[in-house]
C-alpha positions as CSV (number, residue, x, y, z in Angstrom):
1,M,79.5,-8.6,-31.6
2,C,79.9,-5.0,-33.5
3,G,82.4,-3.8,-35.2
4,I,84.6,-0.2,-34.6
5,V,87.4,1.2,-36.7
6,G,89.2,4.7,-36.5
7,Y,91.7,6.6,-38.4
8,I,92.9,9.5,-38.2
9,G,96.3,10.8,-40.8
10,D,97.3,11.9,-44.0
11,K,95.6,9.2,-46.1
12,E,91.9,9.9,-46.7
13,A,89.9,8.2,-44.0
14,F,87.1,7.2,-46.4
15,P,87.6,4.3,-47.8
16,I,89.4,3.3,-45.1
17,L,86.5,3.0,-42.7
18,I,84.8,1.6,-45.2
19,K,87.0,-1.4,-46.1
20,G,87.8,-1.7,-42.7
21,L,84.1,-2.0,-42.3
22,Q,84.1,-4.4,-44.8
23,R,87.0,-6.7,-42.9
24,L,84.5,-6.6,-39.9
25,E,81.5,-7.8,-41.7
26,Y,82.0,-11.3,-40.3
27,R,81.7,-10.5,-36.8
28,G,77.7,-10.1,-37.1
29,Y,75.7,-6.8,-37.3
30,D,72.8,-4.8,-38.5
31,S,73.3,-1.5,-39.4
32,A,77.0,0.6,-40.4
33,G,77.0,3.9,-40.3
34,V,80.5,6.7,-40.4
35,A,81.2,10.1,-39.4
36,I,83.5,12.2,-41.0
37,L,85.5,15.5,-39.9
38,N,85.7,17.2,-43.8
39,S,88.3,18.8,-44.8
40,D,85.3,21.6,-44.5
41,G,85.3,21.3,-40.7
42,S,82.1,19.9,-40.9
43,L,81.2,16.9,-39.5
44,G,79.8,14.5,-42.6
45,I,77.7,11.5,-40.6
46,G,76.1,8.8,-43.1
47,K,74.7,5.9,-41.1
48,K,72.1,3.1,-42.1
49,K,69.9,-0.5,-41.5
50,G,71.1,-3.0,-43.3
51,K,75.3,-4.8,-44.5
52,V,78.2,-1.9,-45.3
53,A,76.8,-2.2,-49.3
54,D,73.6,-0.3,-48.1
55,L,75.3,2.2,-46.4
56,L,77.3,3.0,-49.8
57,D,74.3,2.7,-51.8
58,Y,72.7,5.4,-49.5
59,I,75.5,7.5,-49.4
60,G,75.6,7.2,-52.4
61,K,78.9,8.4,-54.9
62,D,79.0,11.6,-54.4
63,H,79.4,11.0,-50.6
64,G,81.0,14.4,-49.9
65,L,82.8,12.8,-47.3
66,T,86.1,13.7,-47.5
67,G,88.0,14.7,-44.7
68,S,91.2,12.6,-43.0
69,A,90.0,12.1,-39.8
70,G,86.7,9.6,-39.1
71,I,85.1,6.3,-37.5
72,G,83.1,3.7,-38.6
73,H,80.6,1.4,-36.6
74,T,78.6,-2.2,-37.6
75,R,76.0,-2.4,-35.0
76,W,74.9,-5.5,-33.7
77,A,71.2,-4.2,-31.6
78,T,71.1,-4.5,-28.2
79,H,69.2,-1.2,-27.0
80,G,66.5,-0.7,-29.5
81,P,65.8,-3.0,-33.2
82,P,67.8,-2.5,-35.7
83,S,67.0,1.2,-37.5
84,D,68.5,4.0,-39.3
85,I,68.3,6.2,-36.2
86,N,69.5,3.2,-34.1
87,A,73.0,3.0,-36.5
88,H,75.9,4.3,-34.9
89,P,77.9,6.5,-34.5
90,H,75.8,8.8,-32.4
91,Q,75.3,12.9,-32.0
92,A,75.7,14.7,-28.4
93,R,73.0,17.3,-28.3
94,L,75.2,20.2,-30.0
95,G,76.3,17.8,-32.7
96,E,79.8,18.4,-32.0
97,L,80.4,15.2,-30.7
98,A,80.3,11.9,-32.1
99,M,80.9,8.6,-30.9
100,I,80.6,4.6,-31.9
101,H,80.6,2.0,-29.1
102,N,81.0,-1.7,-28.2
103,G,79.1,-3.0,-25.0
104,I,76.4,-2.3,-22.9
105,I,75.7,0.8,-21.0
106,E,73.7,-1.2,-17.9
107,N,72.8,1.9,-15.5
108,Y,71.9,4.4,-19.1
109,Q,68.5,4.9,-18.1
110,S,68.9,6.5,-14.7
111,I,71.9,8.4,-16.7
112,R,69.3,9.6,-19.5
113,K,66.6,10.4,-17.2
114,T,68.6,13.2,-15.8
115,L,70.2,14.6,-18.4
116,E,66.1,14.9,-20.2
117,S,65.6,16.5,-16.9
118,N,68.7,18.9,-17.6
119,G,67.3,18.9,-21.2
120,H,68.1,16.5,-23.1
121,E,66.8,15.1,-26.1
122,F,67.2,12.1,-27.4
123,L,66.3,10.8,-31.0
124,S,67.3,7.1,-30.6
125,D,66.7,4.1,-28.4
126,T,70.5,2.7,-27.5
127,D,72.6,3.5,-24.1
128,T,75.1,4.6,-26.5
129,E,73.3,8.5,-27.2
130,V,72.8,9.0,-23.8
131,L,76.8,8.0,-22.9
132,I,78.2,10.9,-26.0
133,H,75.2,13.1,-24.1
134,L,77.0,12.2,-21.1
135,I,80.3,12.9,-22.3
136,E,79.1,16.6,-23.4
137,E,77.0,17.6,-20.7
138,V,80.3,16.4,-18.6
139,Q,81.9,18.9,-20.4
140,K,79.8,21.8,-20.5
141,R,78.7,21.3,-17.3
142,S,83.4,21.5,-15.8
143,K,84.8,23.4,-18.8
144,L,86.7,20.3,-19.2
145,T,89.1,19.4,-22.5
146,T,87.1,16.6,-25.2
147,C,89.4,14.1,-23.5
148,E,88.6,14.9,-19.9
149,A,84.8,15.2,-19.7
150,V,85.2,11.0,-21.2
151,Q,87.1,9.6,-18.5
152,V,84.9,11.5,-16.2
153,A,81.9,10.0,-18.1
154,L,83.2,6.4,-17.8
155,R,83.1,6.8,-14.6
156,E,80.2,7.4,-13.8
157,V,78.9,4.7,-15.8
158,E,78.3,0.9,-15.3
159,G,78.6,-2.0,-18.0
160,A,81.2,-2.8,-20.9
161,Y,81.7,-0.6,-23.6
162,A,84.5,0.7,-26.1
163,I,84.2,4.2,-27.9
164,V,85.9,6.5,-30.2
165,V,85.1,9.8,-29.6
166,I,85.3,12.4,-32.5
167,D,85.1,16.3,-32.0
168,Q,84.1,18.5,-35.1
169,R,86.2,21.1,-32.9
170,D,89.6,19.7,-32.8
171,P,89.9,17.5,-36.3
172,N,94.1,16.8,-34.7
173,T,92.4,14.1,-32.4
174,L,90.8,11.0,-32.0
175,I,89.3,9.4,-28.7
176,A,89.3,5.8,-27.5
177,A,89.0,4.2,-24.7
178,R,87.9,0.4,-23.4
179,K,86.4,-1.6,-20.7
180,S,85.1,-5.8,-21.4
181,S,85.8,-5.2,-24.6
182,P,88.2,-5.0,-27.0
183,L,89.9,-2.4,-28.9
184,V,93.0,-2.4,-30.9
185,I,95.4,0.5,-31.9
186,G,97.2,0.3,-34.7
187,V,100.8,2.7,-35.2
188,G,101.3,3.6,-38.6
189,E,103.4,6.5,-40.1
190,E,104.2,9.7,-38.4
191,G,100.7,11.0,-37.1
192,E,98.3,8.4,-38.4
193,Y,96.6,5.7,-36.2
194,Y,93.8,2.9,-36.7
195,V,91.7,1.5,-34.4
196,A,89.7,-1.1,-34.6
197,S,88.0,-3.9,-31.9
198,D,90.6,-6.7,-33.6
199,A,92.6,-6.3,-36.2
200,T,91.6,-7.5,-39.3
201,P,90.8,-3.6,-40.3
202,I,94.7,-2.5,-39.2
203,V,97.1,-4.9,-40.6
204,E,96.9,-3.6,-44.1
205,Y,98.7,-0.4,-42.8
206,T,100.2,-1.6,-40.4
207,Q,101.9,-4.8,-38.1
208,N,102.7,-2.6,-35.0
209,V,99.6,-2.7,-32.6
210,I,99.1,-1.6,-29.0
211,Y,95.8,-3.7,-27.1
212,L,93.7,-0.9,-24.9
213,D,93.2,-2.5,-21.9
214,D,90.5,-2.0,-19.0
215,E,89.6,1.6,-18.5
216,E,92.4,3.4,-20.6
217,V,91.9,6.2,-22.2
218,A,94.1,6.8,-25.9
219,V,94.0,10.2,-27.2
220,M,95.5,9.9,-30.6
221,H,96.7,13.0,-32.3
222,R,98.2,14.2,-35.7
223,T,101.7,15.9,-34.3
224,Q,102.0,15.7,-30.4
225,G,101.8,11.5,-31.2
226,L,100.1,8.9,-28.9
227,V,99.0,9.7,-24.9
228,I,97.8,6.6,-22.9
229,R,95.4,6.9,-19.6
230,N,93.5,5.6,-17.3
231,L,90.4,7.0,-15.7
232,Q,92.3,8.5,-12.6
233,N,94.6,11.1,-14.9
234,V,97.5,8.5,-14.4
235,V,99.9,8.2,-17.8
236,I,100.4,5.2,-19.1
237,T,103.3,3.1,-21.1
238,P,102.1,1.6,-23.6
239,E,103.4,-2.3,-25.4
240,I,103.9,-1.9,-29.0
241,H,103.6,-5.5,-30.7
242,E,104.4,-7.3,-33.7
243,L,101.4,-8.8,-35.5
244,E,101.8,-12.2,-37.0
245,L,97.7,-11.8,-39.4
246,Q,98.4,-11.7,-43.1
247,I,96.0,-9.8,-45.0
248,E,96.0,-13.4,-47.2
249,A,94.3,-15.0,-44.5
250,L,91.4,-12.7,-44.5
251,E,91.2,-13.4,-48.1
252,K,88.1,-16.6,-49.5
253,G,91.5,-17.7,-51.4
254,G,88.9,-19.0,-54.0
255,Y,86.5,-20.4,-52.1
256,E,82.9,-19.5,-52.5
257,H,82.6,-18.7,-48.5
258,F,85.5,-18.6,-45.7
259,M,83.4,-21.1,-44.1
260,L,84.1,-23.9,-46.8
261,K,87.8,-22.6,-46.8
262,E,88.3,-22.9,-42.8
263,I,86.4,-26.6,-42.8
264,F,89.5,-26.6,-46.0
265,E,91.9,-25.6,-43.7
266,Q,92.0,-28.0,-40.8
267,P,94.7,-30.2,-41.9
268,K,97.2,-27.4,-42.2
269,S,95.7,-25.5,-38.6
270,I,95.1,-28.9,-36.4
271,R,98.9,-28.8,-37.8
272,D,99.9,-26.1,-36.7
273,S,98.2,-26.6,-33.8
274,I,100.4,-29.1,-32.6
275,R,103.6,-28.6,-34.1
276,G,106.3,-27.5,-31.5
277,R,104.2,-29.3,-28.8
278,M,104.6,-32.7,-29.8
279,S,107.8,-34.5,-30.8
280,L,107.7,-37.8,-32.0
281,Q,111.1,-38.1,-31.8
282,R,111.7,-37.8,-28.4
283,G,108.3,-39.0,-27.0
284,E,106.9,-36.2,-25.3
285,I,105.1,-33.5,-25.3
286,R,105.9,-29.9,-23.9
287,M,103.7,-27.2,-23.4
288,S,105.0,-24.1,-21.2
289,G,101.7,-23.0,-19.9
290,V,101.8,-26.4,-18.7
291,D,105.2,-27.0,-17.9
292,D,106.2,-23.6,-16.2
293,H,103.1,-24.4,-13.6
294,W,102.8,-27.8,-12.8
295,D,103.1,-27.4,-9.6
296,R,99.6,-26.5,-9.8
297,W,99.1,-29.2,-12.2
298,K,100.2,-31.9,-10.8
299,D,98.7,-31.2,-6.9
300,A,95.3,-30.6,-8.8
301,E,92.2,-32.1,-7.4
302,R,89.8,-31.2,-10.1
303,I,89.9,-29.8,-13.7
304,L,86.9,-26.7,-14.2
305,I,86.4,-26.4,-18.1
306,I,84.3,-22.7,-18.4
307,A,83.2,-22.0,-21.6
308,C,80.1,-20.7,-23.7
309,G,79.3,-22.2,-27.8
310,T,81.0,-24.6,-29.6
311,S,83.8,-24.0,-27.4
312,W,82.4,-25.7,-24.3
313,H,81.4,-29.2,-26.9
314,A,85.5,-28.8,-27.1
315,G,85.2,-28.9,-22.7
316,L,83.3,-31.5,-23.3
317,V,85.6,-33.4,-25.7
318,A,88.1,-32.8,-23.0
319,E,86.3,-34.0,-20.3
320,Y,86.9,-37.2,-21.7
321,L,90.6,-37.0,-22.1
322,F,91.4,-35.7,-18.5
323,E,89.6,-38.4,-16.3
324,D,90.6,-41.0,-19.0
325,F,94.5,-40.3,-19.4
326,A,94.8,-37.7,-16.2
327,R,92.1,-39.6,-13.9
328,I,91.7,-35.6,-12.7
329,P,87.6,-35.0,-12.3
330,V,86.2,-32.3,-14.6
331,E,83.6,-30.6,-14.6
332,V,82.4,-28.6,-17.7
333,E,81.1,-25.1,-16.9
334,Y,78.6,-23.3,-19.3
335,A,80.7,-19.4,-18.0
336,S,77.1,-17.9,-18.5
337,E,75.6,-20.2,-16.2
338,F,79.0,-20.8,-14.3
339,R,79.6,-17.8,-12.0
340,Y,75.8,-16.7,-11.0
341,R,75.5,-19.7,-9.1
342,N,78.0,-19.6,-6.5
343,P,79.9,-22.2,-7.8
344,V,82.5,-23.9,-5.6
345,I,85.8,-22.8,-6.3
346,R,89.2,-23.9,-4.7
347,N,92.5,-23.1,-4.4
348,T,93.4,-26.2,-5.6
349,D,91.8,-26.3,-8.5
350,I,92.5,-25.5,-12.9
351,V,90.2,-23.5,-14.1
352,I,90.6,-24.2,-18.3
353,A,88.9,-21.2,-20.2
354,I,88.3,-21.7,-23.8
355,S,87.2,-19.2,-26.2
356,Q,87.8,-18.5,-29.6
357,S,88.4,-15.0,-29.8
358,G,89.6,-15.0,-25.8
359,E,87.1,-12.3,-25.8
360,T,84.0,-13.9,-24.8
361,A,82.5,-11.6,-21.9
362,D,80.6,-14.3,-19.9
363,T,83.7,-16.4,-19.8
364,L,85.7,-13.7,-18.8
365,A,84.1,-13.0,-16.3
366,A,84.4,-16.5,-14.9
367,I,87.9,-16.7,-15.3
368,R,88.1,-13.3,-13.1
369,L,85.8,-15.0,-10.6
370,A,88.2,-18.5,-10.7
371,K,91.7,-15.8,-9.4
372,E,89.3,-14.3,-7.5
373,N,88.9,-17.4,-5.6
374,G,92.0,-18.7,-5.8
375,A,92.4,-21.3,-8.4
376,H,95.5,-21.3,-11.6
377,V,93.3,-20.6,-14.7
378,F,95.1,-22.0,-18.1
379,G,93.6,-20.2,-21.0
380,V,93.1,-21.5,-25.2
381,C,92.2,-18.9,-27.6
382,N,93.3,-18.6,-30.9
383,V,93.9,-14.4,-31.0
384,V,97.3,-14.1,-30.2
385,G,96.6,-10.4,-27.4
386,S,93.3,-10.6,-26.6
387,S,91.8,-10.1,-23.2
388,I,91.4,-13.7,-22.3
389,A,95.3,-14.6,-23.3
390,R,96.1,-11.2,-20.8
391,E,94.2,-12.0,-18.0
392,T,94.8,-15.7,-17.7
393,D,97.6,-17.1,-15.3
394,S,98.3,-18.8,-18.0
395,G,97.6,-20.5,-21.1
396,A,98.1,-22.1,-25.0
397,Y,97.4,-19.9,-29.3
398,T,95.1,-22.6,-31.2
399,H,97.4,-21.4,-33.7
400,A,94.2,-21.6,-36.3
401,G,94.8,-18.2,-37.9
402,P,91.8,-16.1,-38.3
403,E,88.4,-17.5,-38.6
404,I,86.1,-15.4,-40.4
405,G,82.7,-17.7,-40.7
406,V,81.0,-16.7,-37.5
407,A,79.9,-20.3,-37.2
408,S,83.3,-22.0,-36.1
409,T,85.1,-24.9,-37.5
410,K,88.7,-24.7,-37.4
411,A,89.0,-23.3,-34.3
412,F,87.1,-26.2,-32.4
413,T,89.3,-29.2,-34.0
414,A,92.1,-27.0,-33.1
415,Q,90.7,-26.4,-29.7
416,V,90.1,-30.0,-29.1
417,S,93.7,-30.5,-30.4
418,I,95.4,-28.5,-28.3
419,L,93.2,-30.0,-24.9
420,T,94.3,-33.8,-26.6
421,L,97.5,-32.4,-25.9
422,M,97.2,-31.4,-22.6
423,A,95.3,-34.5,-21.2
424,M,97.7,-36.5,-23.0
425,M,100.8,-34.9,-21.0
426,V,99.1,-34.6,-17.8
427,G,98.6,-38.2,-17.5
428,K,101.6,-39.2,-18.7
429,R,103.6,-36.9,-16.0
430,K,101.1,-38.1,-13.7
431,G,102.1,-41.9,-14.2
432,H,98.3,-43.2,-15.4
433,L,98.9,-43.1,-18.3
434,S,101.3,-46.2,-19.8
435,D,104.4,-45.4,-21.9
436,K,102.5,-48.1,-24.4
437,R,99.7,-46.0,-24.7
438,F,100.9,-42.3,-24.5
439,S,103.5,-43.4,-27.9
440,R,101.0,-44.6,-29.8
441,L,99.2,-41.6,-29.1
442,L,101.6,-39.5,-30.5
443,V,101.6,-41.4,-33.8
444,E,98.6,-41.7,-33.7
445,M,97.7,-37.5,-33.2
446,N,100.7,-36.9,-35.9
447,S,98.8,-39.1,-38.6
448,I,95.5,-36.6,-38.1
449,P,96.0,-33.8,-40.3
450,E,96.9,-36.1,-43.3
451,K,93.7,-38.4,-42.4
452,V,91.6,-35.6,-42.2
453,A,92.7,-34.3,-45.5
454,T,92.0,-37.6,-46.8
455,L,87.9,-37.2,-45.2
456,L,87.7,-33.9,-47.0
457,K,87.8,-35.8,-50.3
458,Q,84.4,-37.0,-49.6
459,D,83.0,-33.5,-49.8
460,G,81.3,-34.6,-53.3
461,Q,79.3,-37.5,-51.6
462,I,78.6,-35.5,-48.3
463,Q,77.2,-32.3,-50.4
464,K,74.9,-34.9,-52.3
465,I,73.7,-36.3,-49.2
466,A,72.9,-32.7,-47.8
467,A,70.6,-31.9,-50.8
468,A,68.4,-35.6,-50.0
469,F,67.8,-33.0,-46.6
470,K,67.8,-29.4,-47.0
471,D,64.0,-29.0,-46.6
472,S,64.0,-31.2,-43.6
473,T,62.4,-29.1,-40.5
474,N,64.0,-30.7,-37.8
475,A,66.9,-33.3,-37.1
476,L,68.2,-35.7,-34.1
477,Y,72.3,-36.1,-33.6
478,L,73.4,-39.1,-31.5
479,G,76.5,-40.0,-30.7
480,R,78.2,-42.1,-27.0
481,G,81.4,-41.4,-25.0
482,V,84.0,-38.5,-27.1
483,N,81.3,-38.7,-29.6
484,F,78.5,-37.3,-27.6
485,P,79.8,-33.6,-27.7
486,V,80.2,-34.2,-31.3
487,A,76.7,-35.0,-31.9
488,L,76.1,-31.7,-30.1
489,E,78.4,-29.3,-32.2
490,G,76.9,-31.1,-35.0
491,A,73.3,-30.1,-34.1
492,L,74.9,-26.8,-33.1
493,K,76.1,-26.1,-36.6
494,L,72.8,-26.6,-39.1
495,K,71.4,-24.8,-36.0
496,E,73.2,-21.7,-36.4
497,I,73.8,-22.0,-41.0
498,S,70.9,-23.6,-42.3
499,Y,67.9,-22.4,-39.0
500,I,66.8,-26.1,-38.9
501,H,66.1,-27.1,-35.9
502,A,68.7,-29.9,-34.8
503,E,68.8,-32.1,-31.3
504,G,71.9,-33.2,-29.9
505,Y,72.1,-36.3,-27.7
506,P,73.7,-39.6,-26.1
507,S,72.5,-42.4,-28.5
508,A,71.4,-44.0,-24.9
509,E,69.5,-41.0,-24.0
510,M,67.1,-41.3,-27.7
511,K,64.9,-43.5,-25.9
512,H,64.4,-40.6,-23.1
513,G,62.1,-38.2,-25.2
514,P,63.6,-38.3,-28.5
515,I,62.7,-40.8,-30.3
516,A,59.0,-40.1,-29.6
517,L,59.6,-37.5,-32.4
518,I,60.9,-40.0,-35.3
519,D,58.9,-40.6,-37.9
520,E,59.6,-40.9,-42.0
521,A,60.6,-37.5,-42.4
522,M,63.3,-37.2,-39.7
523,P,67.3,-37.4,-40.2
524,V,68.8,-39.2,-38.0
525,F,72.7,-38.8,-37.6
526,F,74.8,-41.5,-36.1
527,I,78.3,-41.0,-35.0
528,A,79.0,-44.9,-34.9
529,T,82.9,-45.1,-35.3
530,M,84.8,-48.3,-33.6
531,D,84.7,-48.4,-30.0
532,E,83.4,-50.5,-26.6
533,V,79.7,-49.2,-27.1
534,Y,79.3,-49.7,-30.7
535,E,77.2,-53.0,-30.6
536,K,75.3,-50.3,-28.5
537,V,74.7,-47.8,-30.7
538,V,74.0,-50.6,-33.6
539,S,71.3,-51.1,-31.4
540,N,69.8,-47.9,-31.4
541,I,70.2,-47.3,-35.1
542,Q,67.8,-50.8,-35.4
543,E,65.5,-48.4,-33.2
544,V,65.1,-46.1,-35.6
545,K,65.0,-48.2,-38.5
546,A,62.1,-49.4,-36.5
547,R,60.8,-46.8,-36.4
548,G,60.8,-45.1,-39.8
549,G,63.5,-42.6,-39.4
550,R,66.4,-41.2,-42.4
551,L,69.5,-42.6,-41.1
552,V,73.0,-40.9,-42.0
553,A,75.8,-42.9,-40.1
554,I,79.4,-41.6,-39.9
555,V,81.7,-45.7,-39.3
556,T,84.9,-46.2,-39.7
557,A,86.8,-46.7,-42.3
558,G,85.8,-50.8,-43.7
559,N,82.5,-51.1,-42.0
560,K,79.7,-52.4,-44.3
561,D,77.4,-53.5,-41.8
562,L,76.0,-50.1,-41.4
563,A,75.2,-49.7,-45.5
564,K,72.3,-52.1,-44.7
565,L,70.6,-50.4,-41.9
566,A,71.5,-46.5,-42.9
567,E,70.1,-45.0,-45.9
568,Y,73.9,-43.0,-45.9
569,V,77.3,-43.9,-45.2
570,I,80.0,-41.6,-44.6
571,E,83.3,-43.4,-43.8
572,V,86.0,-42.1,-41.7
573,P,89.8,-42.6,-41.6
574,K,90.7,-45.7,-38.6
575,C,92.3,-43.9,-35.8
576,D,92.4,-44.2,-31.9
577,Q,88.6,-43.5,-30.2
578,A,90.0,-40.8,-27.8
579,L,91.4,-38.7,-31.2
580,A,87.6,-39.6,-33.3
581,P,86.3,-36.0,-32.5
582,L,89.0,-35.0,-35.0
583,L,87.8,-36.8,-37.6
584,T,83.7,-38.0,-36.7
585,S,83.1,-33.7,-36.7
586,I,84.4,-32.9,-39.8
587,P,81.7,-34.5,-42.2
588,L,79.2,-33.1,-40.3
589,Q,80.6,-29.2,-40.8
590,L,80.6,-29.9,-44.4
591,L,76.9,-31.3,-44.4
592,S,75.9,-28.3,-42.0
593,Y,77.5,-25.8,-44.8
594,H,76.1,-27.7,-47.4
595,I,72.5,-27.4,-46.5
596,A,72.7,-23.6,-45.6
597,V,74.2,-23.6,-49.2
598,L,71.0,-25.3,-50.7
599,R,68.2,-23.3,-48.5
600,N,70.0,-20.2,-50.1
601,C,70.9,-19.1,-46.3
602,N,73.7,-16.3,-45.6
603,V,76.6,-19.1,-44.6
604,D,79.0,-16.9,-43.1
605,Q,76.9,-14.5,-41.4
606,P,73.5,-16.0,-40.5
607,R,71.2,-14.0,-38.7
608,N,71.0,-12.8,-35.7
609,L,74.8,-14.7,-34.9
610,A,77.6,-12.5,-33.7
611,K,80.8,-13.9,-34.0
612,S,82.3,-13.4,-30.5
613,V,79.8,-12.2,-27.9
614,T,81.3,-9.3,-26.0
615,V,77.9,-8.6,-24.0
616,E,76.3,-10.6,-21.7
């Protein structure tokens, strides 16, 4: 997921851009660059393959980039490999226009051929360079202003984009536009504007932001202010939002990595996600996104859950809970596949879309398809003002706070917390969840943050277990029932940050293939908490033991039986089995983290991964 930052005002742009790019590093990237309109009227550009630190080394202390308007970018390669040439910003043929771009221009090849026939030559392999050349060509051909040329050019392209354009001939202006890729504008002092792909580079300077909508073009001018138009040149009156984000949340706070900090923040993030929605005193759960549309929920014939990655695993947990508590059939779909298989969507369906960022391209596309077919769409996301929050019919924020580490941790447990409350609420209202069990679940849910805090005290023990498996090349994660999605999530965490191949399976499915892989070098992580299938899981453990597999068992506190079978045992506090994923996922997060650290992996920015996939 590429990162965008831009500034125009009275301050020196370069330090603002660099700090902004550093704030955006969590998104994942392979190159970085800046373009600044220098005080002498020149357009200075510096870009480099690698990290922001590599860019700083490349341009040196005496970089000569001294101006008060500029743009910066971190690139995650799509068209063309990571290289200095393919890094952003890109310039047009005459060198007067420069642009940064997130997204994918799907018809760039045909546009490129047309431009080449008109004499344009291209230096890079990117679709971005094609777009800035197109803007220049439109401007030259039709004698338009830069803003007008941007509007016309964007009507010719297909795909997704968030762009910022700077024009050497107009040092008082930045132009930004978006479609299916997020872009936020920060409104600073008089004549001062910031633009970024998310709020993290902006919050240090202003709390007032505007979220651009699809096919909107913003012109930021030092003296004439901000004007937003759509591609049809209709002026749009923007709504200014106040950020709730605090700068302290973007710092490591003494932890070695953001991921570790976010794992240890889970008692707070879970508490924040349930606060104000659940009342022990009143014995109720209230969620406006459900309350305000109860007529759709009470008559729902089916729930479709759409998500990607870790959010998909949270959706799988929700499947168990909604079917158990509310007795509504549930299907969990990969958003990336959903719209390509001609799915059956009815106007009696509830669609729950889950995304940490609220910007996942596949999930957004699935939302639009569901709405076109009359389904009621409920969004679960973490980022206020995100696209999913704005495009769904109703929803709930998780209130997990910023999650900087690419591998999701606290967002997962926050999502599961919200979905659990929803399932309980709907089940109670529909009469399928008894008063007695509902009350017991309320008490149990209220205790989860404290139990997570207790569980985190085992970090030292878990670190020792990690040392035993840091050189593994494969791993197997097994669980049953509501803990099966936790097995999938545990395997994903290990793959993401340590680059060890791992698989998650239902425990009983082990005999249908994965058991062939088990030998004395294979670590097998069992989630074996006390539930109705515990004895069957123990049988699966014995089968692995008989074949020499190295066993790690996550068990309910007080269980001493599995200590005789497993090489290592991690105890989690007792809780209602429906809530077990909120606890059993924690040691697997810590195991993955410590294994990755011991393998000298880049924990917060694992290779080839982006925090949010905003292109297909």
